[in-house]
C-alpha positions as a Markdown table, in Angstrom:
| # | Residue | x | y | z |
|---|---|---|---|---|
| 1 | Met | -1.5 | -124.0 | 53.0 |
| 2 | Lys | -4.3 | -124.7 | 50.5 |
| 3 | Gly | -6.8 | -125.3 | 53.4 |
| 4 | Arg | -5.9 | -122.1 | 55.1 |
| 5 | Met | -6.4 | -120.1 | 51.8 |
| 6 | Thr | -9.9 | -121.6 | 51.2 |
| 7 | Leu | -10.9 | -120.8 | 54.6 |
| 8 | Gln | -9.8 | -117.2 | 54.3 |
| 9 | Ala | -11.6 | -116.9 | 51.1 |
| 10 | Val | -14.9 | -118.2 | 52.6 |
| 11 | Leu | -14.5 | -115.8 | 55.5 |
| 12 | Leu | -14.0 | -112.9 | 53.1 |
| 13 | Leu | -17.2 | -113.9 | 51.1 |
| 14 | Ala | -19.2 | -114.2 | 54.2 |
| 15 | Val | -18.4 | -110.5 | 54.7 |
| 16 | Met | -18.6 | -109.4 | 51.0 |
| 17 | Ile | -21.8 | -111.1 | 50.0 |
| 18 | Pro | -24.0 | -109.2 | 52.5 |
| 19 | Val | -22.2 | -105.9 | 51.4 |
| 20 | Val | -22.8 | -106.6 | 47.7 |
| 21 | Leu | -26.5 | -107.5 | 48.5 |
| 22 | Leu | -27.0 | -104.4 | 50.6 |
| 23 | Thr | -25.6 | -102.3 | 47.8 |
| 24 | Ile | -27.9 | -103.8 | 45.3 |
| 25 | Glu | -30.8 | -103.3 | 47.5 |
| 26 | Gly | -29.8 | -99.9 | 48.3 |
| 27 | Ala | -29.5 | -99.2 | 44.6 |
| 28 | Arg | -32.9 | -100.7 | 44.1 |
| 29 | Gln | -34.5 | -98.3 | 46.7 |
| 30 | Asn | -32.7 | -95.2 | 45.2 |
| 31 | Val | -33.7 | -96.1 | 41.7 |
| 32 | Met | -37.3 | -96.8 | 42.7 |
| 33 | Lys | -37.4 | -93.4 | 44.3 |
| 34 | Leu | -36.1 | -91.6 | 41.1 |
| 35 | Gln | -38.5 | -93.8 | 39.0 |
| 36 | Ile | -41.5 | -92.7 | 41.2 |
| 37 | Glu | -40.4 | -89.1 | 41.0 |
| 38 | Cys | -40.2 | -89.3 | 37.1 |
| 39 | Val | -43.4 | -91.2 | 36.8 |
| 40 | Val | -45.4 | -88.8 | 39.0 |
| 41 | Asp | -44.0 | -85.7 | 37.1 |
| 42 | Met | -44.9 | -87.3 | 33.9 |
| 43 | Gly | -48.3 | -88.2 | 35.1 |
| 44 | Met | -49.0 | -84.6 | 36.4 |
| 45 | Asp | -47.9 | -83.2 | 33.1 |
| 46 | Ser | -50.2 | -85.7 | 31.2 |
| 47 | Leu | -53.0 | -84.6 | 33.5 |
| 48 | Leu | -52.4 | -80.8 | 32.9 |
| 49 | Ala | -52.4 | -81.7 | 29.1 |
| 50 | Glu | -56.0 | -82.7 | 29.5 |
| 51 | Tyr | -57.1 | -79.1 | 29.6 |
| 52 | His | -60.5 | -78.3 | 28.3 |
| 53 | Arg | -59.9 | -77.5 | 24.7 |
| 54 | Glu | -63.0 | -75.5 | 24.0 |
| 55 | Leu | -62.5 | -73.3 | 27.2 |
| 56 | Leu | -59.1 | -72.5 | 26.0 |
| 57 | Arg | -60.1 | -71.8 | 22.5 |
| 58 | Gln | -62.9 | -69.4 | 23.4 |
| 59 | Tyr | -61.7 | -67.9 | 26.7 |
| 60 | Asp | -57.9 | -68.8 | 27.1 |
| 61 | Leu | -58.5 | -70.5 | 30.3 |
| 62 | Leu | -56.7 | -73.6 | 31.5 |
| 63 | Phe | -58.9 | -75.9 | 33.5 |
| 64 | Ile | -59.2 | -79.6 | 33.6 |
| 65 | Asp | -62.9 | -80.8 | 33.3 |
| 66 | Thr | -63.4 | -83.6 | 35.7 |
| 67 | Ser | -66.4 | -84.7 | 33.7 |
| 68 | Tyr | -64.2 | -85.5 | 30.6 |
| 69 | Glu | -67.2 | -84.3 | 28.2 |
| 70 | Gly | -69.5 | -86.6 | 30.3 |
| 71 | Gln | -72.7 | -85.6 | 32.1 |
| 72 | Tyr | -71.3 | -85.7 | 35.5 |
| 73 | Gly | -67.8 | -84.6 | 37.0 |
| 74 | Ser | -65.9 | -86.7 | 39.5 |
| 75 | Leu | -62.5 | -86.4 | 41.1 |
| 76 | Glu | -62.3 | -90.1 | 40.7 |
| 77 | Asn | -62.2 | -89.7 | 36.9 |
| 78 | Thr | -59.1 | -87.5 | 37.4 |
| 79 | Ala | -57.4 | -90.0 | 39.8 |
| 80 | Thr | -58.2 | -92.8 | 37.3 |
| 81 | His | -56.6 | -90.9 | 34.5 |
| 82 | Leu | -53.5 | -90.2 | 36.6 |
| 83 | Glu | -53.2 | -93.8 | 37.6 |
| 84 | Gly | -53.4 | -94.8 | 34.0 |
| 85 | Tyr | -50.6 | -92.5 | 33.1 |
| 86 | Met | -48.4 | -93.6 | 35.9 |
| 87 | Gln | -49.0 | -97.3 | 35.3 |
| 88 | Ala | -48.1 | -96.8 | 31.6 |
| 89 | Asn | -44.8 | -95.3 | 32.5 |
| 90 | Leu | -44.0 | -97.7 | 35.3 |
| 91 | His | -44.7 | -100.8 | 32.9 |
| 92 | Pro | -43.9 | -99.8 | 29.4 |
| 93 | Glu | -43.3 | -103.4 | 28.7 |
| 94 | Glu | -47.0 | -104.1 | 28.7 |
| 95 | Asp | -47.5 | -101.9 | 25.7 |
| 96 | Glu | -44.2 | -102.7 | 23.7 |
| 97 | Trp | -42.0 | -105.7 | 23.4 |
| 98 | Phe | -38.6 | -105.6 | 25.3 |
| 99 | Leu | -35.7 | -108.0 | 24.9 |
| 100 | Phe | -35.1 | -107.8 | 28.5 |
| 101 | Ser | -38.3 | -107.2 | 30.4 |
| 102 | Asp | -37.7 | -108.4 | 33.9 |
| 103 | Asp | -39.0 | -105.9 | 36.4 |
| 104 | Phe | -36.3 | -105.0 | 38.9 |
| 105 | Tyr | -38.6 | -102.8 | 40.9 |
| 106 | Gly | -41.9 | -104.3 | 40.9 |
| 107 | Leu | -43.7 | -100.9 | 41.4 |
| 108 | Asn | -47.4 | -100.2 | 41.2 |
| 109 | Thr | -49.8 | -97.4 | 42.3 |
| 110 | Asp | -51.7 | -98.6 | 45.4 |
| 111 | His | -53.9 | -95.6 | 46.2 |
| 112 | Ile | -54.4 | -92.1 | 44.8 |
| 113 | Glu | -56.3 | -89.5 | 47.0 |
| 114 | Ile | -57.2 | -85.9 | 45.9 |
| 115 | Leu | -56.9 | -84.0 | 49.2 |
| 116 | Arg | -57.7 | -80.5 | 48.1 |
| 117 | Val | -58.9 | -79.0 | 44.9 |
| 118 | Ser | -59.6 | -75.6 | 43.4 |
| 119 | Arg | -62.7 | -75.5 | 41.5 |
| 120 | Ala | -63.4 | -72.6 | 39.0 |
| 121 | Thr | -66.4 | -71.5 | 41.0 |
| 122 | Asp | -65.0 | -71.7 | 44.5 |
| 123 | Glu | -65.2 | -68.6 | 46.6 |
| 124 | Asn | -67.8 | -67.0 | 44.3 |
| 125 | Gly | -65.7 | -67.6 | 41.3 |
| 126 | Ala | -62.4 | -66.4 | 42.7 |
| 127 | Val | -60.4 | -69.3 | 41.3 |
| 128 | Phe | -61.9 | -68.4 | 37.8 |
| 129 | Arg | -61.1 | -64.8 | 38.3 |
| 130 | Arg | -57.5 | -65.7 | 39.4 |
| 131 | Met | -56.9 | -67.6 | 36.1 |
| 132 | Ala | -58.4 | -64.8 | 33.9 |
| 133 | Ile | -56.1 | -62.3 | 35.7 |
| 134 | Ala | -53.1 | -64.5 | 35.4 |
| 135 | Tyr | -53.8 | -64.7 | 31.6 |
| 136 | Met | -54.0 | -60.9 | 31.2 |
| 137 | Leu | -50.9 | -60.3 | 33.2 |
| 138 | Glu | -49.0 | -62.8 | 31.1 |
| 139 | Lys | -50.4 | -61.3 | 27.9 |
| 140 | Tyr | -50.4 | -57.5 | 28.8 |
| 141 | Gly | -49.3 | -56.6 | 32.2 |
| 142 | Tyr | -50.6 | -53.8 | 34.5 |
| 143 | Thr | -49.7 | -50.9 | 31.9 |
| 144 | Tyr | -52.5 | -52.1 | 29.7 |
| 145 | Val | -55.3 | -50.5 | 32.1 |
| 146 | Glu | -53.6 | -47.2 | 32.7 |
| 147 | Asp | -55.9 | -45.3 | 30.5 |
| 148 | Val | -59.1 | -46.9 | 32.0 |
| 149 | Ala | -57.7 | -46.1 | 35.5 |
| 150 | Glu | -57.4 | -42.3 | 34.4 |
| 151 | Trp | -61.0 | -42.2 | 33.1 |
| 152 | Ile | -62.3 | -43.7 | 36.3 |
| 153 | Ser | -60.3 | -41.2 | 38.3 |
| 154 | Ile | -61.8 | -38.4 | 36.3 |
| 155 | Ala | -65.3 | -39.7 | 36.5 |
| 156 | Glu | -65.0 | -40.0 | 40.4 |
| 157 | Glu | -63.4 | -36.7 | 40.9 |
| 158 | Glu | -66.1 | -34.8 | 38.7 |
| 159 | Gly | -69.0 | -36.7 | 40.3 |
| 160 | Ile | -70.2 | -38.1 | 37.0 |
| 161 | Tyr | -71.3 | -41.4 | 38.7 |
| 162 | Glu | -73.6 | -39.5 | 41.1 |
| 163 | Ser | -75.4 | -37.4 | 38.6 |
| 164 | Asp | -79.2 | -37.9 | 37.8 |
| 165 | Ile | -80.3 | -35.8 | 35.0 |
| 166 | Leu | -83.6 | -37.5 | 34.9 |
| 167 | Ala | -84.3 | -36.5 | 38.4 |
| 168 | Glu | -83.2 | -32.9 | 37.6 |
| 169 | Asn | -85.7 | -32.8 | 34.7 |
| 170 | Gln | -88.5 | -34.2 | 37.0 |
| 171 | Arg | -87.8 | -31.5 | 39.7 |
| 172 | Ala | -87.8 | -28.7 | 37.0 |
| 173 | Gln | -91.1 | -30.0 | 35.7 |
| 174 | Glu | -92.7 | -30.3 | 39.1 |
| 175 | Ala | -91.7 | -26.7 | 39.7 |
| 176 | Ile | -93.4 | -25.4 | 36.6 |
| 177 | Asn | -96.5 | -27.6 | 37.4 |
| 178 | Asn | -96.7 | -26.2 | 41.0 |
| 179 | Ile | -96.8 | -22.6 | 39.8 |
| 180 | Val | -99.7 | -20.9 | 41.4 |
| 181 | Leu | -100.8 | -17.7 | 39.5 |
| 182 | Pro | -102.2 | -14.8 | 41.8 |
| 183 | Glu | -106.0 | -14.4 | 41.9 |
| 184 | Pro | -107.2 | -10.9 | 40.7 |
| 185 | Glu | -108.5 | -8.8 | 43.6 |
| 186 | Glu | -112.0 | -7.8 | 43.7 |
| 187 | Gly | -112.9 | -5.2 | 41.2 |
| 188 | Glu | -109.9 | -6.0 | 39.1 |
| 189 | Glu | -110.2 | -7.3 | 35.6 |
| 190 | Trp | -107.3 | -9.6 | 34.6 |
| 191 | Ser | -107.0 | -11.5 | 31.4 |
| 192 | Glu | -106.3 | -15.3 | 31.7 |
| 193 | Val | -102.5 | -15.9 | 31.6 |
| 194 | Ser | -101.2 | -19.3 | 30.6 |
| 195 | Val | -97.8 | -20.5 | 31.6 |
| 196 | Glu | -95.9 | -22.0 | 28.7 |
| 197 | Asn | -93.9 | -25.2 | 29.5 |
| 198 | Pro | -90.5 | -24.9 | 27.8 |
| 199 | Thr | -89.9 | -28.5 | 28.5 |
| 200 | Glu | -92.8 | -30.0 | 26.8 |
| 201 | Gly | -90.9 | -31.3 | 23.8 |
| 202 | Val | -88.5 | -33.1 | 26.1 |
| 203 | Asn | -91.1 | -34.6 | 28.3 |
| 204 | Glu | -92.9 | -35.9 | 25.1 |
| 205 | Ile | -89.7 | -37.6 | 23.7 |
| 206 | Arg | -89.0 | -39.2 | 27.0 |
| 207 | Ser | -92.2 | -41.0 | 27.0 |
| 208 | Gln | -91.2 | -42.8 | 23.7 |
| 209 | Gly | -88.6 | -45.1 | 25.3 |
| 210 | Ile | -84.9 | -44.6 | 25.0 |
| 211 | Leu | -84.2 | -47.6 | 22.7 |
| 212 | Ser | -86.4 | -46.2 | 20.0 |
| 213 | Leu | -84.6 | -43.1 | 20.0 |
| 214 | Val | -80.9 | -44.1 | 20.1 |
| 215 | Cys | -80.9 | -47.6 | 18.4 |
| 216 | Glu | -80.6 | -47.9 | 14.5 |
| 217 | Asn | -80.1 | -51.7 | 14.3 |
| 218 | Glu | -82.7 | -54.3 | 15.0 |
| 219 | Ile | -82.8 | -55.2 | 18.8 |
| 220 | Ser | -82.2 | -58.7 | 19.9 |
| 221 | Gly | -84.9 | -60.4 | 22.2 |
| 222 | Val | -83.0 | -63.5 | 23.2 |
| 223 | Ser | -83.7 | -64.7 | 26.7 |
| 224 | Ile | -82.1 | -67.2 | 29.1 |
| 225 | Ser | -83.1 | -69.3 | 32.0 |
| 226 | Pro | -80.8 | -68.1 | 34.8 |
| 227 | Glu | -81.3 | -71.2 | 37.0 |
| 228 | Leu | -79.4 | -73.2 | 34.6 |
| 229 | Tyr | -76.1 | -71.4 | 35.1 |
| 230 | Ala | -73.4 | -71.0 | 37.8 |
| 231 | Ser | -74.8 | -68.1 | 39.6 |
| 232 | Glu | -78.1 | -69.6 | 40.4 |
| 233 | Arg | -77.2 | -73.4 | 40.3 |
| 234 | Asp | -76.3 | -75.5 | 43.3 |
| 235 | Leu | -72.6 | -75.9 | 42.9 |
| 236 | Val | -70.0 | -78.6 | 43.7 |
| 237 | Ala | -67.7 | -77.0 | 46.4 |
| 238 | Gly | -64.1 | -77.3 | 46.4 |
| 239 | Asp | -61.3 | -75.8 | 48.7 |
| 240 | Gly | -60.8 | -72.4 | 47.2 |
| 241 | Leu | -57.7 | -70.6 | 46.1 |
| 242 | Cys | -54.2 | -71.9 | 46.4 |
| 243 | Glu | -51.9 | -70.3 | 48.9 |
| 244 | Glu | -49.6 | -69.1 | 46.1 |
| 245 | Trp | -52.4 | -67.1 | 44.3 |
| 246 | Asp | -51.8 | -63.8 | 46.4 |
| 247 | Ser | -53.3 | -60.6 | 45.2 |
| 248 | Tyr | -50.8 | -57.8 | 44.5 |
| 249 | Asn | -52.9 | -54.7 | 43.4 |
| 250 | Asp | -56.6 | -55.0 | 43.9 |
| 251 | Phe | -57.6 | -52.1 | 41.9 |
| 252 | Leu | -55.3 | -52.9 | 38.8 |
| 253 | Glu | -56.4 | -56.5 | 39.0 |
| 254 | Glu | -60.0 | -55.4 | 39.0 |
| 255 | Leu | -59.3 | -53.4 | 35.8 |
| 256 | Leu | -57.4 | -56.3 | 34.2 |
| 257 | Phe | -60.4 | -58.7 | 35.0 |
| 258 | Gln | -62.7 | -56.0 | 33.3 |
| 259 | Glu | -60.4 | -55.9 | 30.2 |
| 260 | Tyr | -60.6 | -59.7 | 30.0 |
| 261 | Met | -64.4 | -59.4 | 29.9 |
| 262 | Met | -64.1 | -56.7 | 27.3 |
| 263 | Glu | -61.8 | -58.9 | 25.2 |
| 264 | Lys | -63.9 | -62.1 | 25.4 |
| 265 | Cys | -67.5 | -60.6 | 25.2 |
| 266 | Gly | -69.6 | -59.0 | 22.5 |
| 267 | Ser | -71.8 | -55.9 | 22.7 |
| 268 | Tyr | -74.5 | -54.0 | 20.9 |
| 269 | Val | -71.8 | -52.4 | 18.6 |
| 270 | Asp | -69.9 | -55.6 | 18.2 |
| 271 | Val | -72.2 | -58.5 | 18.4 |
| 272 | Arg | -70.6 | -62.2 | 18.3 |
| 273 | Ser | -72.6 | -64.4 | 16.3 |
| 274 | Ser | -71.5 | -67.5 | 18.4 |
| 275 | Ser | -72.8 | -66.2 | 21.6 |
| 276 | Leu | -76.2 | -67.0 | 23.0 |
| 277 | Leu | -77.0 | -63.6 | 24.5 |
| 278 | Lys | -76.1 | -61.0 | 21.8 |
| 279 | Tyr | -75.4 | -58.1 | 24.3 |
| 280 | Glu | -72.8 | -59.9 | 26.6 |
| 281 | Leu | -71.2 | -56.8 | 28.1 |
| 282 | Glu | -74.6 | -55.3 | 28.6 |
| 283 | Tyr | -75.7 | -58.5 | 30.5 |
| 284 | Leu | -72.5 | -58.2 | 32.7 |
| 285 | Phe | -73.6 | -54.7 | 33.6 |
| 286 | Met | -77.4 | -55.3 | 34.2 |
| 287 | Gly | -77.6 | -59.0 | 34.8 |
| 288 | Arg | -81.1 | -59.4 | 33.4 |
| 289 | Ala | -82.3 | -62.5 | 31.6 |
| 290 | Asn | -83.2 | -60.8 | 28.3 |
| 291 | Asp | -81.1 | -59.0 | 25.7 |
| 292 | Thr | -83.6 | -56.1 | 25.3 |
| 293 | Glu | -83.8 | -55.4 | 29.1 |
| 294 | Asn | -80.0 | -55.4 | 29.3 |
| 295 | Leu | -79.6 | -53.0 | 26.5 |
| 296 | Arg | -82.4 | -50.7 | 27.8 |
| 297 | Gly | -80.6 | -50.6 | 31.2 |
| 298 | Val | -77.2 | -49.7 | 29.7 |
| 299 | Ala | -78.9 | -47.0 | 27.6 |
| 300 | Glu | -80.5 | -45.4 | 30.6 |
| 301 | Arg | -77.4 | -45.6 | 32.8 |
| 302 | Leu | -75.3 | -44.2 | 30.0 |
| 303 | Leu | -77.8 | -41.3 | 29.6 |
| 304 | Leu | -77.2 | -40.5 | 33.4 |
| 305 | Ile | -73.4 | -40.5 | 32.9 |
| 306 | Arg | -73.5 | -38.3 | 29.9 |
| 307 | Gly | -76.0 | -36.1 | 31.8 |
| 308 | Gly | -73.4 | -35.7 | 34.6 |
| 309 | Ala | -70.7 | -34.9 | 32.2 |
| 310 | Asn | -72.6 | -32.5 | 30.1 |
| 311 | Thr | -73.8 | -30.7 | 33.3 |
| 312 | Ile | -70.1 | -29.9 | 34.0 |
| 313 | Ser | -69.5 | -28.8 | 30.4 |
| 314 | Phe | -72.5 | -26.6 | 30.4 |
| 315 | Phe | -71.9 | -24.6 | 33.4 |
| 316 | Ala | -68.3 | -24.1 | 32.3 |
| 317 | Asp | -69.5 | -22.4 | 29.2 |
| 318 | Asp | -70.8 | -18.9 | 29.6 |
| 319 | Thr | -72.4 | -18.8 | 26.1 |
| 320 | Leu | -74.7 | -21.7 | 26.9 |
| 321 | Lys | -75.7 | -20.1 | 30.2 |
| 322 | Thr | -76.4 | -16.9 | 28.7 |
| 323 | Gln | -78.8 | -18.4 | 26.1 |
| 324 | Ala | -80.7 | -20.1 | 28.7 |
| 325 | Lys | -81.0 | -17.2 | 30.9 |
| 326 | Ala | -82.2 | -15.0 | 27.9 |
| 327 | Met | -84.9 | -17.4 | 27.0 |
| 328 | Ala | -86.0 | -17.9 | 30.6 |
| 329 | Ser | -86.2 | -14.0 | 30.9 |
| 330 | Thr | -88.2 | -13.8 | 27.8 |
| 331 | Leu | -90.7 | -16.3 | 29.0 |
| 332 | Ala | -91.0 | -14.6 | 32.4 |
| 333 | Val | -91.8 | -11.3 | 30.5 |
| 334 | Val | -94.3 | -12.9 | 28.3 |
| 335 | Val | -96.4 | -14.2 | 31.3 |
| 336 | Ala | -95.7 | -10.8 | 33.1 |
| 337 | Leu | -94.4 | -12.8 | 36.1 |
| 338 | Pro | -90.6 | -12.0 | 36.4 |
| 339 | Glu | -90.3 | -14.1 | 39.7 |
| 340 | Leu | -90.7 | -17.2 | 37.4 |
| 341 | Glu | -87.4 | -16.6 | 35.5 |
| 342 | Gly | -85.5 | -18.8 | 37.9 |
| 343 | Ile | -88.0 | -21.7 | 37.6 |
| 344 | Phe | -87.9 | -21.4 | 33.7 |
| 345 | Glu | -84.1 | -21.1 | 33.7 |
| 346 | Ala | -83.7 | -24.3 | 35.7 |
| 347 | Ala | -86.1 | -26.2 | 33.5 |
| 348 | Ile | -84.5 | -25.0 | 30.2 |
| 349 | Ile | -81.1 | -26.0 | 31.5 |
| 350 | Ala | -82.2 | -29.3 | 32.7 |
| 351 | Ser | -84.0 | -30.0 | 29.3 |
| 352 | Trp | -81.2 | -28.8 | 27.2 |
| 353 | Ile | -78.7 | -31.0 | 29.0 |
| 354 | Tyr | -81.0 | -34.0 | 28.8 |
| 355 | Ala | -81.5 | -33.5 | 25.0 |
| 356 | Glu | -77.7 | -33.3 | 24.5 |
| 357 | Ser | -77.1 | -36.3 | 26.6 |
| 358 | Leu | -79.8 | -38.3 | 24.6 |
| 359 | Tyr | -77.9 | -37.4 | 21.4 |
| 360 | Asp | -74.6 | -38.3 | 22.8 |
| 361 | Val | -76.0 | -41.8 | 23.6 |
| 362 | Lys | -77.4 | -42.1 | 20.0 |
| 363 | Leu | -73.8 | -41.3 | 18.9 |
| 364 | Leu | -72.3 | -43.9 | 20.9 |
| 365 | Phe | -74.8 | -46.4 | 19.9 |
| 366 | Ser | -74.0 | -45.6 | 16.3 |
| 367 | Gly | -70.3 | -46.4 | 16.9 |
| 368 | Glu | -69.0 | -42.8 | 17.3 |
| 369 | Glu | -67.0 | -41.3 | 20.0 |
| 370 | Val | -67.9 | -38.7 | 22.7 |
| 371 | Pro | -65.5 | -37.1 | 25.1 |
| 372 | Leu | -66.0 | -37.8 | 28.8 |
| 373 | Val | -66.0 | -34.1 | 29.5 |
| 374 | Lys | -66.6 | -32.1 | 26.4 |
| 375 | Pro | -64.2 | -29.2 | 25.7 |
| 376 | Arg | -65.5 | -25.6 | 25.2 |
| 377 | Gly | -67.2 | -25.3 | 21.8 |
| 378 | Val | -68.2 | -29.0 | 21.5 |
| 379 | Trp | -71.9 | -28.9 | 22.0 |
| 380 | Tyr | -74.3 | -30.6 | 19.5 |
| 381 | Met | -77.8 | -29.3 | 20.4 |
| 382 | Ser | -78.8 | -25.7 | 19.8 |
| 383 | Leu | -81.3 | -24.4 | 22.4 |
| 384 | Asp | -84.1 | -24.3 | 19.9 |
| 385 | Arg | -83.4 | -27.8 | 18.6 |
| 386 | Ala | -83.2 | -29.2 | 22.2 |
| 387 | Leu | -86.5 | -27.8 | 23.3 |
| 388 | Gly | -88.2 | -29.1 | 20.1 |
| 389 | Ile | -86.3 | -32.4 | 20.1 |
| 390 | Ser | -87.9 | -35.3 | 18.0 |
| 391 | Thr | -86.6 | -38.5 | 16.5 |
| 392 | Asp | -86.4 | -36.6 | 13.1 |
| 393 | Ser | -84.3 | -33.8 | 14.4 |
| 394 | Met | -81.9 | -36.2 | 16.1 |
| 395 | Ser | -81.3 | -37.9 | 12.8 |
| 396 | Gln | -80.2 | -34.7 | 11.1 |
| 397 | Met | -77.6 | -33.7 | 13.7 |
| 398 | Pro | -73.8 | -33.6 | 13.2 |
| 399 | Gly | -71.6 | -36.3 | 14.4 |
| 400 | Ser | -68.2 | -36.6 | 16.0 |
| 401 | Glu | -66.6 | -34.4 | 13.2 |
| 402 | Leu | -67.0 | -31.6 | 15.6 |
| 403 | Leu | -64.1 | -33.1 | 17.7 |
| 404 | Glu | -60.6 | -32.1 | 17.2 |
| 405 | Glu | -59.4 | -35.2 | 19.2 |
| 406 | Gly | -61.0 | -38.5 | 19.7 |
| 407 | Gly | -63.3 | -39.4 | 22.6 |
| 408 | Leu | -64.4 | -42.4 | 24.3 |
| 409 | Ser | -66.3 | -45.1 | 22.5 |
| 410 | Tyr | -69.5 | -47.1 | 23.5 |
| 411 | Glu | -67.2 | -49.9 | 24.9 |
| 412 | Asp | -65.1 | -47.3 | 26.7 |
| 413 | Tyr | -68.2 | -46.1 | 28.6 |
| 414 | Leu | -69.1 | -49.7 | 29.4 |
| 415 | Arg | -65.7 | -50.0 | 30.9 |
| 416 | Leu | -66.6 | -47.0 | 33.3 |
| 417 | Met | -70.1 | -48.5 | 34.0 |
| 418 | Leu | -68.7 | -52.0 | 34.7 |
| 419 | Tyr | -66.4 | -50.7 | 37.3 |
| 420 | Thr | -69.4 | -49.7 | 39.5 |
| 421 | Val | -70.6 | -53.3 | 39.6 |
| 422 | Ala | -69.5 | -55.4 | 42.5 |
| 423 | Pro | -66.5 | -57.7 | 41.5 |
| 424 | Glu | -68.3 | -60.9 | 42.8 |
| 425 | Thr | -71.4 | -59.9 | 40.7 |
| 426 | Lys | -69.5 | -59.5 | 37.6 |
| 427 | Thr | -67.5 | -62.7 | 38.2 |
| 428 | Lys | -70.6 | -64.7 | 38.6 |
| 429 | Arg | -72.2 | -63.2 | 35.4 |
| 430 | Met | -69.1 | -64.0 | 33.4 |
| 431 | Met | -69.2 | -67.6 | 34.6 |
| 432 | Asn | -72.7 | -67.7 | 33.4 |
| 433 | Leu | -71.8 | -66.4 | 29.9 |
| 434 | Ile | -68.9 | -69.0 | 29.7 |
| 435 | Glu | -71.2 | -71.8 | 30.6 |
| 436 | Met | -74.0 | -70.8 | 28.2 |
| 437 | Asn | -71.5 | -70.4 | 25.3 |
| 438 | Ile | -69.5 | -73.4 | 25.7 |
| 439 | Arg | -72.8 | -75.5 | 26.0 |
| 440 | Gln | -73.5 | -74.5 | 22.3 |
| 441 | Thr | -70.5 | -76.4 | 21.3 |
| 442 | Glu | -71.3 | -79.9 | 20.1 |
| 443 | Gly | -70.7 | -82.5 | 22.7 |
| 444 | Glu | -70.4 | -79.9 | 25.4 |
| 445 | Glu | -74.2 | -79.6 | 26.3 |
| 446 | Asp | -73.8 | -80.6 | 29.9 |
| 447 | Phe | -70.6 | -78.4 | 30.5 |
| 448 | Cys | -70.5 | -77.0 | 34.1 |
| 449 | Leu | -67.7 | -74.8 | 35.5 |
| 450 | Asp | -67.9 | -76.2 | 38.9 |
| 451 | Asn | -66.7 | -79.5 | 37.3 |
| 452 | Cys | -63.4 | -77.6 | 36.2 |
| 453 | Ile | -60.3 | -77.7 | 38.4 |
| 454 | Ala | -57.1 | -75.4 | 38.2 |
| 455 | Ala | -55.2 | -77.0 | 41.0 |
| 456 | Ala | -55.2 | -79.9 | 43.4 |
| 457 | Asp | -53.1 | -81.5 | 46.2 |
| 458 | Leu | -52.8 | -85.2 | 45.7 |
| 459 | Gln | -51.4 | -88.0 | 47.9 |
| 460 | Ile | -50.1 | -91.2 | 46.0 |
| 461 | Ile | -49.0 | -94.5 | 47.5 |
| 462 | Phe | -46.8 | -96.7 | 45.5 |
| 463 | Val | -46.0 | -100.4 | 46.6 |
| 464 | Ser | -43.3 | -102.6 | 45.4 |
| 465 | Glu | -43.4 | -106.4 | 45.0 |
| 466 | Tyr | -40.2 | -106.4 | 47.1 |
| 467 | Gly | -42.0 | -105.2 | 50.1 |
| 468 | Tyr | -41.5 | -101.4 | 50.0 |
| 469 | Glu | -44.1 | -98.7 | 50.2 |
| 470 | Phe | -43.6 | -95.1 | 49.1 |
| 471 | Leu | -45.8 | -92.1 | 49.9 |
| 472 | Val | -45.7 | -89.0 | 47.6 |
| 473 | Asn | -47.4 | -85.7 | 48.1 |
| 474 | Arg | -47.8 | -83.3 | 44.9 |
| 475 | Arg | -49.6 | -80.2 | 43.9 |
| 476 | Leu | -51.1 | -80.0 | 40.5 |
| 477 | Arg | -51.9 | -76.6 | 39.2 |
| 478 | Tyr | -51.6 | -74.2 | 36.4 |
| 479 | Trp | -49.7 | -70.9 | 36.5 |
């Protein structure tokens, strides 16, 4: 009986031992998979926590700088950092003393490959733009840009963008210059008649340059070398936008990106001492390498916009039209050539609108507000003052106290003007500003946006001392 019982136990153990060992080995595999999942997730979180601190502080952007404050960026740097984090979590006993430190899993990283990467400068800056818009959506939402959308709609409907008051003045001046007085017939005695040019004062002040007329503060002359920055430099290429970064409303997202630029950049009326170029919004509009040239370009474009808006206001006001017609009629009577009344009237109206628009620009540069389209009764320049305009006379004019309601500020008009710049152009110029300002930070002299990544697809291979190999694919990304 004892012998039979022993044989039965042996037979039972022969069955049970493989089952137990298989169970242990299955548990080992499942726990290794779980450990890999946890280690990879922690490693990814650690990588995401290595966002560029100065880029976040100044521009609220989350990017990993693959140069890690070095001179050159490399995806190998990022892979090495990830491997270090995962190894530390796979083998914590190497850093701390454990009572029982036998490794039941024997896991190690064997290979890390970054398959795809979204660099900030990819697709002409589309990745950077996407990150900026994501920040604005998170902070404000689409309702933040409703007022700007309404202003743009009014400007487009009224044709303000297409107006050219300078060309109107030029045509009026040429019409006066081309006046040919009739020759006296033989035997007739005529006294010589001179045609007085009513636009002479406006022509004289135009020759002085617009900045000397509208700027009260000292003008910056800072220049940059464009070839050093993202729009002109040879860039390291990535793989573009992630599939998840779809666009939902192009128009509103364009306005949100504009508001991002308005929030992060200074201007003539709000200079940021930490910036390299002092007129950053003006640079975004003009794109020139010198502060003075950017400011001049903005002033000239602002003059055209105000010219278009004031043309609408002028022809909606019968009082202003009557005054211009009366003066033109008087001048035609003085020269005894009534057929010139129409030419005089056109020249007077063009000069009057130009003078009013120039004063509007001066008000805006002084930090005051001007309505997009002025209501009836709001017109700063009298006819006499407009035709005899000078720097002194402009300094004695009334300000925005004539307004019953507020108008648009200088930066509001910059919003309207920036809308006319191609999105890719604005994006590249904004990247230039970011690079030049980050580089002014100590230790960031070699900062480049094409070294910065917002997302990556990774493939990681783990091997175990017990003969197992695991392949893991992950996407690393912000937002």
